[in-house]
FIBADO-974349 format. One record per residue (C-alpha): residue number from 1; x, y, z. Coordinates in steps of 0.25 Angstrom, whole numbers. Each point is the difference from the previous one (the first is absolute). Layout:
BEGIN
NUM:X:Y:Z
...
//
This chain:
BEGIN
1:-134:48:-5
2:2:-11:-10
3:-4:4:-14
4:-8:-9:-9
5:-6:-11:8
6:-4:-7:-13
7:12:-9:2
8:-5:-11:8
9:13:-7:2
10:5:13:7
11:-11:2:9
12:0:-15:4
13:15:1:3
14:-2:12:8
15:-11:-6:8
16:8:-12:3
17:9:9:7
18:-10:8:7
19:4:-3:14
20:14:4:-2
21:-4:12:-8
22:-9:4:12
23:11:-3:10
24:8:11:-7
25:-11:10:2
26:-3:0:-15
27:-14:1:-6
28:-3:-3:-15
29:-11:5:-8
30:-2:-5:-14
31:-5:9:-11
32:-4:-4:-14
33:5:11:-10
34:14:0:-5
35:8:12:6
36:1:12:-9
37:-1:15:2
38:-15:0:2
39:-1:-13:9
40:11:5:9
41:-10:9:7
42:-5:-13:6
43:13:-1:8
44:-5:11:10
45:3:-4:14
46:10:-11:-3
47:15:0:3
48:4:-10:-11
49:-5:-6:-13
50:4:-13:-6
51:1:0:-15
52:2:-10:-12
53:6:1:-13
54:-12:6:-7
55:-2:11:10
56:4:14:-5
57:8:8:10
58:4:11:-9
59:3:14:6
60:-14:5:0
61:-4:-13:7
62:11:2:10
63:-4:14:3
64:-14:-4:3
65:4:-11:9
66:9:9:7
67:-11:10:3
68:-8:-12:6
69:11:-3:10
70:6:-12:-7
71:14:-2:5
72:4:-14:-6
73:-2:-7:-13
74:2:-15:1
75:2:-7:-13
76:-5:-15:0
77:9:-3:-11
78:15:1:-4
79:-2:12:-10
80:-2:14:3
81:0:7:-14
82:-14:4:2
83:4:9:12
84:6:14:-2
85:12:-2:10
86:5:14:-2
87:-13:6:4
88:-2:-10:11
89:13:4:6
90:-4:15:-1
91:-13:-2:7
92:7:-9:11
93:-8:-12:-4
94:8:-13:3
95:-1:-11:-11
96:3:-15:3
97:0:-12:-9
98:2:-14:0
99:14:-2:-7
100:1:-15:3
101:-15:-3:-4
102:-2:-14:-6
103:13:-1:-8
104:-1:-15:-1
105:-15:1:-5
106:3:10:-11
107:13:-7:-5
108:-8:-13:0
109:-12:7:-7
110:10:6:-10
111:6:-14:-3
112:-14:-6:-2
113:-4:11:-9
114:13:-2:-8
115:-3:-15:-1
116:-14:3:-4
117:4:8:-12
118:11:-8:-5
119:-7:-13:2
120:-14:6:-4
121:-8:-6:12
122:-11:10:-1
123:-3:-3:-14
124:1:-15:3
125:-10:2:12
126:-10:7:-9
127:1:-10:-11
128:-3:-12:9
129:-12:7:6
130:-5:2:-14
131:2:-15:-3
132:12:3:-9
133:12:-9:3
134:8:3:-12
135:15:5:3
136:1:9:-12
137:5:13:4
138:4:-4:14
139:15:-2:-4
140:9:6:11
141:15:1:3
142:10:-5:11
143:5:11:9
144:13:-8:2
145:12:6:-7
146:-8:13:-2
147:4:14:6
148:-9:6:10
149:2:15:2
150:-5:5:14
151:-2:15:1
152:0:3:15
153:8:-10:8
154:-6:2:14
155:-6:-11:8
156:-11:-4:-11
157:11:0:-11
158:10:-8:8
159:-11:-10:3
160:-4:-1:-14
161:14:-3:-5
162:0:-14:6
163:-4:-11:-9
164:-2:-4:-15
165:16:-2:-2
166:-1:13:-8
167:11:11:-1
168:-5:11:9
169:5:14:-2
170:-5:13:7
171:0:15:0
172:-2:8:12
173:5:15:2
174:3:-4:15
175:7:-14:-2
176:3:-9:11
177:12:-9:-5
178:0:-9:12
179:-15:-3:-1
180:1:-2:-15
181:12:-9:1
182:-8:-8:10
183:-12:-1:-9
184:7:-3:-13
185:-3:14:-6
186:10:6:-9
187:-1:15:-1
188:0:7:-14
189:-3:13:-5
190:-15:3:-3
191:4:1:-15
192:7:-14:1
193:-12:-6:7
194:-10:4:-11
195:10:-4:-10
196:2:-15:5
197:-12:-4:8
198:-10:-10:-5
199:-9:3:11
200:-1:13:8
201:-7:1:13
202:-3:13:7
203:2:2:15
204:4:14:3
205:-8:12:6
206:-7:10:-9
207:8:13:1
208:2:12:-10
209:12:-7:-4
210:-6:-14:-2
211:-13:5:-7
212:-1:-6:-14
213:13:-8:2
214:-5:-9:-10
215:-3:8:-13
216:1:0:-15
217:15:4:0
218:3:-11:10
219:-8:-11:-7
220:7:3:-13
221:13:-5:6
222:-6:-13:6
223:0:-14:-7
224:-12:-4:-8
225:-10:-9:7
226:2:7:14
227:-8:-4:12
228:-4:11:10
229:-5:-2:14
230:-5:12:8
231:-5:-2:15
232:6:14:5
233:-7:12:-5
234:-7:2:-14
235:6:13:-4
236:14:-6:0
237:-5:-4:-14
238:-4:9:-11
239:-13:-7:-4
240:-1:6:-14
241:14:-5:-3
242:-3:-13:6
243:-12:-2:-9
244:8:4:-13
245:10:-11:4
246:-11:-10:2
247:-6:4:-14
248:13:-2:-7
249:3:-13:6
250:13:5:6
251:-6:-3:14
252:-4:-15:2
253:-8:1:13
254:-3:9:11
255:-4:-3:14
256:-6:12:8
257:-5:1:14
258:0:15:-1
259:-5:11:-10
260:4:14:-1
261:-15:5:1
262:-5:-11:9
263:-6:9:11
264:-13:1:-8
265:-3:-15:-2
266:9:-9:9
267:-6:-4:14
268:-15:1:-5
269:-9:-8:-9
270:-2:7:-14
271:-5:-13:-6
272:-14:6:-4
273:6:13:-4
274:8:5:-13
275:14:2:2
276:3:14:-6
277:15:-2:1
278:4:-3:-14
279:15:-5:3
280:-5:-9:11
281:-11:-6:-9
282:11:-2:-11
283:9:-7:10
284:-11:-9:4
285:-2:-4:-14
286:14:-5:-3
287:0:-15:2
288:15:0:5
289:-3:11:11
290:-4:-5:14
291:-6:11:9
292:-3:-2:15
293:-6:10:9
294:12:4:8
295:-1:-12:9
296:14:-5:1
297:1:4:15
298:-13:-7:3
299:3:-12:8
300:-5:-4:14
301:14:1:6
302:3:13:-6
303:-13:6:6
304:1:-7:14
305:14:-3:3
306:12:9:3
307:10:-11:5
308:7:4:13
309:13:-5:-6
310:-1:11:-11
311:-1:10:11
312:11:-6:8
313:9:0:-13
314:-4:15:-2
315:4:4:14
316:14:-7:-2
317:2:7:-13
318:-4:14:4
319:1:0:15
320:-12:9:3
321:-5:4:14
322:-8:-12:5
323:-10:2:11
324:-2:-15:1
325:10:-11:-3
326:-6:-6:-13
327:8:-13:1
328:-5:-3:14
329:-14:2:-5
330:0:-14:-5
331:0:-4:15
332:-14:4:1
333:-5:-9:-12
334:0:-13:9
335:-8:0:13
336:9:-11:5
337:12:9:-1
338:-7:12:6
339:-4:-8:13
340:14:-6:1
341:6:14:0
342:-10:4:10
343:3:-12:9
344:15:3:-1
345:-2:15:5
346:-9:-5:11
347:-12:6:-5
348:-13:-8:4
349:-9:-6:-10
350:-12:-9:1
351:3:-15:2
352:1:-7:-14
353:3:-12:-8
354:6:0:-14
355:-4:-10:-11
356:11:1:-10
357:-2:-7:-13
358:10:7:-8
359:13:-3:7
360:0:14:7
361:2:14:-3
362:8:3:-13
363:9:12:2
364:12:6:-7
365:13:-5:6
366:6:14:1
367:-12:4:8
368:1:-12:9
369:15:3:2
370:-3:14:3
371:-11:-3:11
372:9:-10:6
373:12:9:1
374:-8:11:6
375:-10:-7:9
376:6:-14:2
377:-12:-6:-6
378:1:-11:-10
379:-11:-1:-10
380:6:-11:-9
381:-6:-11:8
382:-10:-9:-8
383:-14:-3:5
384:-3:-15:-1
385:-13:-3:-7
386:-11:1:11
387:-9:-12:4
388:-13:7:1
389:-13:-7:5
390:-14:4:6
391:-4:-6:12
392:-11:-10:-1
393:-10:9:6
394:4:11:-10
395:2:10:11
396:16:1:0
397:11:-1:-10
398:12:-8:3
399:14:4:-7
400:12:-9:2
401:-7:-5:13
402:-3:13:6
403:-15:3:2
404:-7:14:-1
405:-15:1:4
406:-10:8:-8
407:-2:11:-1
408:13:3:-8
409:5:9:-11
410:5:-5:-13
411:10:9:-7
412:7:-3:-14
413:15:1:2
414:0:10:-12
415:0:13:7
416:-7:6:-12
417:-12:-9:1
418:-11:6:9
419:-9:-12:-1
420:0:-3:14
421:-10:-10:6
422:-5:-2:14
423:-6:-13:4
424:-10:-1:12
425:-5:-11:8
426:-12:-7:-6
427:4:0:-14
428:-1:15:-5
429:10:11:-3
430:3:14:-5
431:8:4:-12
432:8:12:1
433:5:8:-13
434:5:13:-5
435:-11:11:3
436:-10:1:-12
437:-9:11:2
438:-5:-1:15
439:3:-14:2
440:13:-7:5
441:-5:-14:3
442:-13:-9:-1
443:-5:-11:8
444:0:-14:-7
445:-9:-11:7
446:7:-11:-9
447:14:4:4
448:5:-12:9
449:12:-7:-7
450:14:7:-1
451:6:2:-14
452:10:-10:-5
453:4:7:-13
454:13:7:6
455:7:4:13
456:-7:7:11
457:3:6:14
458:-11:-4:10
459:-1:10:12
460:-8:-1:13
461:-13:9:-2
462:-1:12:10
463:-14:3:4
464:-2:14:-5
465:-11:3:9
466:11:2:11
467:10:5:-9
468:5:13:-7
469:4:0:-14
470:12:10:-2
471:7:5:-13
472:14:5:3
473:7:9:-9
474:15:3:1
475:9:11:-6
476:13:-5:5
477:3:-7:13
478:-4:12:9
479:-13:5:-5
480:-13:-8:0
481:-15:3:-3
482:-10:-10:4
483:-15:-1:-3
484:-11:-9:5
485:-11:-5:-10
486:-11:-10:0
487:5:-14:-2
488:-3:-6:-14
489:-4:-13:7
490:-12:6:7
491:-10:1:-11
492:8:3:-12
493:-6:14:-2
494:10:12:-1
495:-5:12:8
496:3:13:-8
497:-2:15:2
498:-7:10:-9
499:13:1:-8
500:0:-15:-3
501:12:-3:9
502:0:-11:10
503:-2:5:14
504:12:-2:9
505:3:6:14
506:14:4:4
507:6:-8:12
508:12:1:8
509:10:-12:0
510:7:-6:12
511:15:1:2
512:1:-15:-4
513:-9:2:-12
514:9:12:-4
515:12:-8:2
516:-6:-11:-10
517:-1:12:-10
518:15:3:1
519:4:-15:-1
520:-9:-2:-12
521:6:12:-8
522:14:-6:3
523:-3:-14:-3
524:-7:2:-13
525:8:12:-5
526:-13:8:-2
527:0:15:5
528:-15:2:-4
529:-7:-13:4
530:-14:-4:5
531:-3:-12:9
532:-12:-5:7
533:-1:-2:15
534:-11:-7:8
535:-2:4:15
536:-8:-11:7
537:-5:-4:13
538:-5:14:2
539:14:6:-3
540:7:-9:9
541:9:-5:-11
542:4:3:-14
543:5:-7:-12
544:4:3:-15
545:-9:-7:-10
546:6:5:-13
547:11:9:-6
548:-4:8:-13
549:12:8:-4
550:-3:13:-7
551:-12:7:7
552:-5:14:1
553:-10:6:9
554:-12:6:-7
555:-5:14:3
556:8:4:12
557:8:13:-1
558:8:-2:12
559:5:-13:-5
560:3:6:-14
561:8:12:6
562:8:-10:9
563:3:-10:-11
564:4:12:-10
565:9:5:11
566:7:-13:2
567:1:-4:-14
568:5:13:-5
569:11:-1:11
570:4:-14:-6
571:0:6:-14
572:8:12:4
573:10:-8:7
574:3:-8:-12
575:-2:10:-11
576:14:6:4
577:7:-13:2
578:3:-6:-14
579:9:-11:5
580:-10:-6:10
581:-11:-9:-5
582:-14:4:6
583:-3:-4:14
584:-12:-9:0
585:8:-11:-8
586:6:-5:13
587:-8:-9:8
588:8:5:12
589:1:14:-3
590:-12:5:8
591:-3:-1:15
592:12:5:8
593:8:7:-11
594:13:-5:-5
595:11:11:1
596:12:0:-9
597:12:-3:9
598:11:-2:-10
599:3:0:-15
600:11:-8:-7
601:1:2:-15
602:10:-5:-10
603:0:8:-13
604:6:-2:-14
605:7:12:-5
606:-8:10:-10
607:1:1:-15
608:14:-2:-7
609:6:0:-13
610:2:-14:-7
611:13:-8:5
612:10:-4:-10
613:12:-8:1
614:12:-7:-8
615:7:-12:5
616:15:-3:-3
617:8:-13:4
618:15:1:1
619:8:-13:2
620:12:3:8
621:8:-10:-7
622:0:9:-12
623:12:10:1
624:-8:12:-5
625:-10:-1:11
626:10:4:11
627:-3:15:0
628:-15:-4:4
629:5:-9:11
630:9:12:5
631:-13:8:2
632:-4:-10:11
633:12:6:8
634:1:-14:7
635:-14:0:5
636:-7:-14:0
637:-14:6:1
638:-8:7:-10
639:3:15:-2
640:-8:11:-6
641:6:12:-8
642:-10:12:-1
643:9:13:-1
644:4:5:-13
645:14:-1:4
646:-2:-14:4
647:-7:-4:-13
648:12:7:-8
649:9:-11:5
650:-8:-10:-7
651:2:8:-13
652:15:0:3
653:-1:-16:3
654:-6:-1:-14
655:11:7:-7
656:10:-8:8
657:-7:-13:-4
658:1:4:-15
659:15:3:1
660:2:-14:7
661:-6:-7:-13
662:-15:-2:2
663:-5:-4:-13
664:-12:-6:-8
665:-13:-1:8
666:7:5:13
667:4:13:-7
668:-14:1:-5
669:-5:-1:15
670:10:10:4
671:-5:10:-11
672:-14:-2:4
673:3:2:15
674:8:13:-4
675:-12:5:-8
676:-9:-2:11
677:9:6:10
678:3:13:-8
679:-15:2:-3
680:-5:-2:15
681:11:4:9
682:-6:14:3
683:-14:-6:2
684:-6:-1:14
685:0:-14:5
686:11:-5:-9
687:8:-10:8
688:9:-13:-3
689:0:-12:9
690:13:-9:0
691:-4:-14:5
692:12:-9:2
693:-2:-16:-1
694:9:-9:7
695:3:-15:-2
696:-9:-10:7
697:3:-11:9
698:4:-3:14
699:15:4:3
700:7:7:11
701:8:9:-9
702:-7:12:-6
703:-8:-2:-12
704:5:6:-13
705:-7:11:-8
706:-5:-7:-12
707:-8:11:-8
708:-5:14:2
709:-14:5:-4
710:-2:14:-3
711:-15:5:0
712:-2:14:-5
713:-13:6:4
714:-8:13:-3
715:-14:5:2
716:-9:-4:11
717:0:15:5
718:-11:8:7
719:-10:7:-9
720:-8:13:1
721:-12:-9:1
722:6:-7:12
723:1:13:8
724:-15:2:-1
725:-3:-14:3
726:9:0:13
727:-6:14:4
728:-15:-4:-2
729:3:-13:7
730:6:7:12
731:-12:10:1
732:-10:-11:-2
733:6:-8:12
734:1:12:8
735:-15:3:-2
736:-4:-15:3
737:8:-1:13
738:-4:14:5
739:-15:-5:-1
740:3:-14:6
741:10:4:11
742:8:13:-1
743:9:-5:11
744:6:-10:-9
745:7:11:-7
746:8:4:13
747:9:-12:-1
748:5:-2:-15
749:11:-9:-4
750:4:0:-15
751:10:-10:-6
752:5:0:-14
753:9:-8:-10
754:13:7:-4
755:-5:1:-15
756:-2:14:-4
757:-14:-2:-6
758:-4:-7:13
759:6:11:9
760:-7:11:-9
761:-13:-7:1
762:1:0:15
763:5:14:2
764:-11:6:-8
765:-11:-9:6
766:6:3:14
767:0:15:-2
768:-15:0:-5
769:-4:-9:12
770:7:9:10
771:-3:13:-6
772:14:4:-4
773:2:10:-11
774:9:-11:-7
775:-13:-6:-5
776:-2:12:-10
777:14:5:-1
778:7:-13:-4
779:12:3:-9
780:8:-8:-9
781:11:-1:11
782:-9:-11:5
783:2:-8:-12
784:15:2:-2
785:6:-6:13
786:13:-6:-2
787:5:-13:6
788:6:8:11
789:-10:6:10
790:-2:15:-1
791:3:9:11
792:-14:-1:5
793:2:-15:3
794:5:-4:13
795:6:-14:2
796:-3:-7:13
797:5:-13:6
798:-12:-1:10
799:-15:-1:-1
800:-3:14:-4
801:-11:8:8
802:-13:2:-8
803:-1:15:3
804:8:12:5
805:-3:15:2
806:5:11:-8
807:-4:15:-2
808:-7:4:-13
809:-6:12:-7
810:-14:-4:-5
811:-3:4:-14
812:-15:3:1
813:-5:14:2
814:-9:-4:11
815:12:-2:8
816:4:15:0
817:-2:8:12
818:-7:13:0
819:13:8:-2
820:3:-8:-12
821:11:-8:6
822:1:-15:-1
823:-1:-9:12
824:10:-11:3
825:-5:-12:6
826:5:-14:3
827:-6:-11:-8
828:3:-15:-1
829:9:-4:-12
830:-2:-14:-6
831:10:-8:-6
832:2:-10:-12
833:8:-12:5
834:7:-7:-12
835:0:-15:3
836:8:-7:-11
837:-1:-13:8
838:-15:0:0
839:-4:8:-13
840:11:-1:-11
841:0:-11:-10
842:5:-13:6
843:8:-11:-7
844:-4:-11:10
845:-11:-6:-9
846:8:3:-13
847:2:-15:-4
848:-14:-3:3
849:-6:11:-8
850:10:-2:-12
851:-5:-15:0
852:-14:5:0
853:2:9:-12
854:6:-12:-8
855:-13:-7:3
856:-9:11:-4
857:-1:-6:-14
858:-8:-11:6
859:-12:10:2
860:-1:2:-15
861:-2:-15:-3
862:-14:-3:-6
863:-10:-3:11
864:8:5:12
865:-9:10:4
866:-11:-10:1
867:8:-9:8
868:4:11:9
869:-13:7:4
870:8:10:9
871:7:6:-12
872:-6:12:-6
873:-4:-1:-14
874:-13:6:-7
875:-10:-11:-1
876:-6:7:-12
877:13:0:-7
878:-2:-12:-9
879:15:-1:-2
880:12:-7:7
881:11:9:5
882:10:-6:-10
883:-10:6:-11
884:0:13:6
885:15:1:1
886:0:-3:-15
887:-10:11:-2
888:9:10:8
889:12:-4:-7
890:-7:3:-14
891:-6:13:5
892:14:5:5
893:6:-4:-13
894:-10:8:-7
895:3:12:10
896:15:-1:-2
897:-2:2:-15
898:-10:12:2
899:9:7:10
900:13:-1:-8
901:-7:5:-12
902:-6:12:8
903:13:3:6
904:6:2:-14
905:-12:8:-6
906:-6:8:12
907:6:12:7
908:-1:-8:14
909:5:12:8
910:-13:7:-3
911:-10:-11:3
912:1:3:15
913:4:13:7
914:2:-4:14
915:11:-10:0
916:10:5:9
917:-11:5:10
918:-5:-14:0
919:10:-9:6
920:11:5:-7
921:-2:-9:-12
922:3:3:-15
923:-5:-7:-13
924:14:-7:-1
925:-2:-6:14
926:-14:-4:-4
927:5:-7:-12
928:11:-7:7
929:-10:-5:11
930:-9:-6:-11
931:12:-6:-8
932:4:-8:12
933:-14:-5:1
934:0:-4:-15
935:13:-7:2
936:-5:-8:12
937:-13:-4:-7
938:2:0:-15
939:15:-5:-1
940:-2:-13:7
941:-7:-13:-4
942:-14:-1:7
943:5:-13:7
944:11:8:7
945:-9:12:4
946:3:4:14
947:-14:3:7
948:7:9:10
949:1:10:-11
950:-15:2:0
951:1:9:13
952:10:9:-8
953:-10:1:-12
954:-12:3:9
955:8:10:9
956:5:8:-13
957:-14:0:-6
958:-6:6:13
959:11:10:1
960:-1:5:-14
961:-15:1:1
962:1:9:12
963:12:8:-3
964:1:0:-16
965:-13:-4:-5
966:0:10:-12
967:13:-5:-4
968:-3:-15:2
969:-12:1:-9
970:6:8:-10
971:13:-8:-2
972:-8:-13:-1
973:-10:6:-10
974:2:-6:-14
975:-5:13:-6
976:11:8:6
977:-8:6:12
978:-10:6:-9
979:-10:2:12
980:9:3:11
981:-6:-1:14
982:-13:-7:-5
983:4:-13:-7
984:-11:-9:-5
985:9:-12:-2
986:-2:-10:12
987:12:-8:-3
988:7:5:12
989:-12:-3:9
990:1:-15:-5
991:15:0:3
992:-3:6:14
993:-12:-10:2
994:9:-12:-3
995:12:5:8
996:-9:2:12
997:-6:-14:-1
998:14:-6:0
999:5:9:11
1000:-11:-4:9
1001:3:-14:-3
1002:15:1:2
1003:3:11:9
1004:-6:-6:13
1005:8:-13:-2
1006:13:7:-1
1007:1:-1:15
1008:-4:-15:0
1009:-9:-9:-8
1010:-4:-10:11
1011:-5:5:14
1012:12:-7:7
1013:9:8:-10
1014:-7:13:2
1015:2:-2:15
1016:14:-3:0
1017:4:11:-9
1018:-9:9:9
1019:7:-4:12
1020:14:2:-6
1021:-4:14:-6
1022:-9:6:10
1023:0:-8:13
1024:8:11:8
1025:-11:10:-5
1026:-11:-9:4
1027:6:-1:14
1028:1:15:1
1029:-14:1:-3
1030:-4:-10:10
1031:9:6:10
1032:-6:14:-2
1033:-14:-5:2
1034:4:-8:13
1035:7:13:5
1036:-12:9:-3
1037:-9:-11:7
1038:9:0:12
1039:5:14:2
1040:-13:7:1
1041:5:11:-10
1042:-7:2:-14
1043:10:-1:-11
1044:2:1:-15
1045:11:-8:-7
1046:3:1:-15
1047:9:-8:-8
1048:4:5:-15
1049:6:-11:-8
1050:0:-6:-14
1051:-8:-10:-9
1052:7:-12:5
1053:-3:2:15
1054:-15:4:-2
1055:-2:-12:-9
1056:6:-10:10
1057:-5:6:12
1058:-14:-1:-6
1059:2:-14:-3
1060:4:-3:14
1061:-13:6:5
1062:-8:-8:-10
1063:7:-13:4
1064:-1:3:15
1065:-14:-7:1
1066:-8:13:3
1067:-14:1:-5
1068:3:9:-12
1069:-13:6:-6
1070:6:-2:-15
1071:13:-8:-1
1072:2:4:-14
1073:8:12:1
1074:0:11:-11
1075:12:6:-7
1076:8:7:10
1077:4:13:-7
1078:8:12:4
1079:-4:5:14
1080:-7:-13:3
1081:0:-3:15
1082:-5:-9:11
1083:-5:5:13
1084:-1:-7:14
1085:-9:7:9
1086:-1:-3:15
1087:-13:4:7
1088:-4:1:14
1089:-13:1:8
1090:-5:-1:14
1091:-12:-9:2
1092:-1:-10:-11
1093:-10:-11:-2
1094:-8:-5:12
1095:2:13:8
1096:14:-2:3
1097:8:12:6
1098:14:-4:-3
1099:7:5:-13
1100:-2:-8:-12
1101:10:1:-13
1102:-2:-3:-14
1103:8:1:-13
1104:-5:3:-14
1105:8:-1:-13
1106:-3:8:-12
1107:7:1:-14
1108:1:10:-11
1109:4:-4:-14
1110:7:14:-1
1111:0:10:-12
1112:-7:-9:-10
1113:-9:0:-11
1114:-5:-12:-8
1115:-2:9:-12
1116:12:9:0
1117:1:3:-15
1118:-14:7:1
1119:1:5:14
1120:-2:15:1
1121:13:8:3
1122:3:14:4
1123:14:6:1
1124:4:-8:12
1125:-1:-13:-8
1126:-3:-6:13
1127:-10:-12:3
1128:-7:1:13
1129:3:-10:11
1130:-11:-10:2
1131:-7:0:13
1132:3:-12:9
1133:-9:-12:0
1134:-1:-8:12
1135:7:-13:0
1136:-7:-4:14
1137:-10:5:9
1138:3:2:15
1139:8:-12:4
1140:4:-4:14
1141:14:6:4
1142:6:-13:5
1143:-5:-8:-13
1144:6:10:-9
1145:14:0:7
1146:0:-15:1
1147:-3:-2:-15
1148:10:10:-5
1149:11:-5:10
1150:-2:-14:-6
1151:11:3:-11
1152:10:4:11
1153:4:-15:2
1154:4:-1:-15
1155:14:6:2
1156:10:-11:4
1157:9:10:8
1158:-11:7:6
1159:6:14:5
1160:-9:11:6
1161:2:12:-8
1162:-4:8:12
1163:11:-5:8
1164:10:8:-7
1165:2:13:8
1166:7:7:-11
1167:-7:-2:-14
1168:7:8:-11
1169:-9:12:-3
1170:1:14:-6
1171:-9:10:6
1172:-6:11:-9
1173:-7:11:8
1174:-13:5:-5
1175:-4:14:6
1176:-15:1:2
1177:-7:14:-1
1178:-9:2:13
1179:-12:8:0
1180:-2:11:11
//
């Protein structure tokens, strides 16, 4: 039921889609009255009602609707403030709206309204109509240089922010810093927005919190001469207070497309009636108030179009369960593409000629690459402009020299254009069109000459007197429903039954016709799909004449039950698989099902504390440096000191150096090192690296030690949030793989770096994956492993086995026998294999990366982001990176003053209670961390600023926002933390937004700026890892066994490995990779199926790649947190569809030739490894 059919545009737009609506089994009745508690009784017998902004769905109305059997309310607008959602939920009535409804239209209308009132177009228009051409009173003002405040920074607000060269500020209780930066919006508090804006435009929903957001108190704080535009909801403004502001002259002009009591007058003609609303009458009387009747949404595009690309973008963003592949639906838009695909799959179609006058089909390159990779069909071939003529006798058409005799069928290439013509011999024809009433075609005695205004497909006409017109409906590749009907070309009259439905008869398809249905589902990626078949020559042969896409049978309960069963199964399978994108999105997914054969995944470790370090260089020519040289103990390679006793030797060396006469700046360095050593020696993760540097040059004699660098490091430790991330990720993968192929879990190999945070991530992940009690009972011992392996580690000099057997005592009560005793059983025990050679930091690319870091400054040059489109820089941020750096330095300088003052005046120990519990931090460590940042940013001249420091700032901001948010906001509060936990000052958000923009610009380039450089660094850093991945896939392909291989490593390896994948030449869906945060991971999945395309019976293999950006939030300062302080790990997003196995292996292997001395890492029979047994808990 559609309430209030008085809106002609609504009815017209619905009737324009009547065939699609009918195909979905929906019937619409239009009713005149507005919906309220009285008229709700008219909904009897309807399952759904469609409402607009002026319908009243209050509690009383909803209860009446519920009693009439209504289960759904569909809002044909974005707002839903007129629906009592609490009561609707109580009654089980589902409510849906159109959240992305016409944002461009409303933003454009708001701009138009703004220009109207500031330039007084409406007054000028009325004057001219009266013959008055004076300009008195028409003076306006420029918007350039003014401040425009936007309340509500969703799509409409962001679109509005472009243009006018004005400063745009915004307020939103749910800010989106990344989107704001991209659109040039600076977030401020609501108070600041009212205080500084010259123009205020409202684009937020009406909620209890936003009602009367513009009121007398707020208006008192605004500038004189304020301009207000409201295209959202009327009750955002207190009309009485607005009128007082207009009367006083404080408000210069108002544009209103909405009014708080509009339901009585809007959308109806009251021109011959007296308006009894005094406030509305008063507003209309003001010459500087422009009121329209809630029409901002009203454009032809908004009513008729919901672009497919928006739906595709939504799917990519939200990853919902998709019954049909949305992206592939574009294949159905051009009939030339449809017939090419049908030909490729050997599905018969009528003989045809194509007259292309537009150069051929226009398809998205990504979609064309997808089709080619899955089917081998190229769709990027251009069609030459056709030479089209009619034979002299007018009885045949000649296209590029080929002749087709009449009768023939002329179809527009646009699949949505149903104006199909049939040309008969003798100079007459029939026009086919969408069904209107009981007609679907009409005879035209004048129809003789084909159209020349576009591109057309001409097909041989099949005599329907000896043919059967069949409509086929698929639900997946294995279920079909087919119905015959009277052909529309007979007389154009649609035969209907007593219920008004077209009369059709169920028919049985042949085996060949059913195979076409399966191929069409596969080829077009559409589970639910309709297509038309003609059986001709009295059933001797059949052919497909059209593919329609989404189609549903009408009025057949058996079909509904079977479709519901199949689709429910699809939804159920993916509802418990968070890491798997829904199934119909792969063109190759249906048909013979792909089975997961192997999974190879490379993980970055989970959350850690910020890393900090100090560097000291000791020239060996100085006598006082000898105690530090002695620490090398004759070693010529880097050594690492971790143990407390080892670190104390540095303290002894410091004292000896002082005794040997270190003075001046050298003595200051020694004092700084001693202070750092004293304060950090007992902290987990503290270590010192001693790096000797020798003289350069070619000589046969041993090179001499020239200098010694000591790098003192602390931090980078596993956090309590990392425990949850690792455990949740392990449980998620277990659920995912259990659904896809549980046999994969029978053969698990887990490799890890030797770094403690990496090993800890792997241990907890593996325990959750393999149902070990360690997943829930992980203790601090996991986090305090020393440099020597503990007794549970065993060192091996051979390739370690992946499993062994032991005797366990299960902990679950369900394992106990009736007597209460506990059973002992043998279960597999999986191991962590520590591979330093693959997964620890590598120095192979150090010189290259050091050189890259020196050149990062080039990225800050004016115009660099425009010259390099591959760089990530917010398009809406109307500032150069160098300007943003200056602003960051200014903000940090201010924060340094505030922090130092607050440390002096506040009792900092009482600001936050959970210091030691949360990552072992303390206020003095917080201060030390930030003082180091202040030193790096504020104590250097901007021209000497090191862009690589941006990563440390961004990392620290995120860490503090997650683990010490209360302290962070309080210590940087100019008012001394007067409102702990609920800061109104958004300055920290400004710092975060700028740091994020700089990080996104700089961080991806730290592993290479140019593509060749990225590849070279990737090869030097992660080629052994990539080789292992390829080897694992090849081994799984050839062995016949399912397998799961996991690698846990650090940031450098995940970045460089992803770069190698991107540069391999694979058809990547989105080559712009997001931030790879903690627990980010890249997955290589090997699939197998028997009986692929074309009915083959041999095994076919494919590989699919996916990437998760890890535990990430674009708005970490405002993200909701519980005591875990843990961000959820993002679901994987597909990098590719199913790609042929050989193609992927070939592309990934292209990097292997880049190493001069090419050595196969698999040829070493004795890789150095440390094996950590993980005992699993089996269920009996």
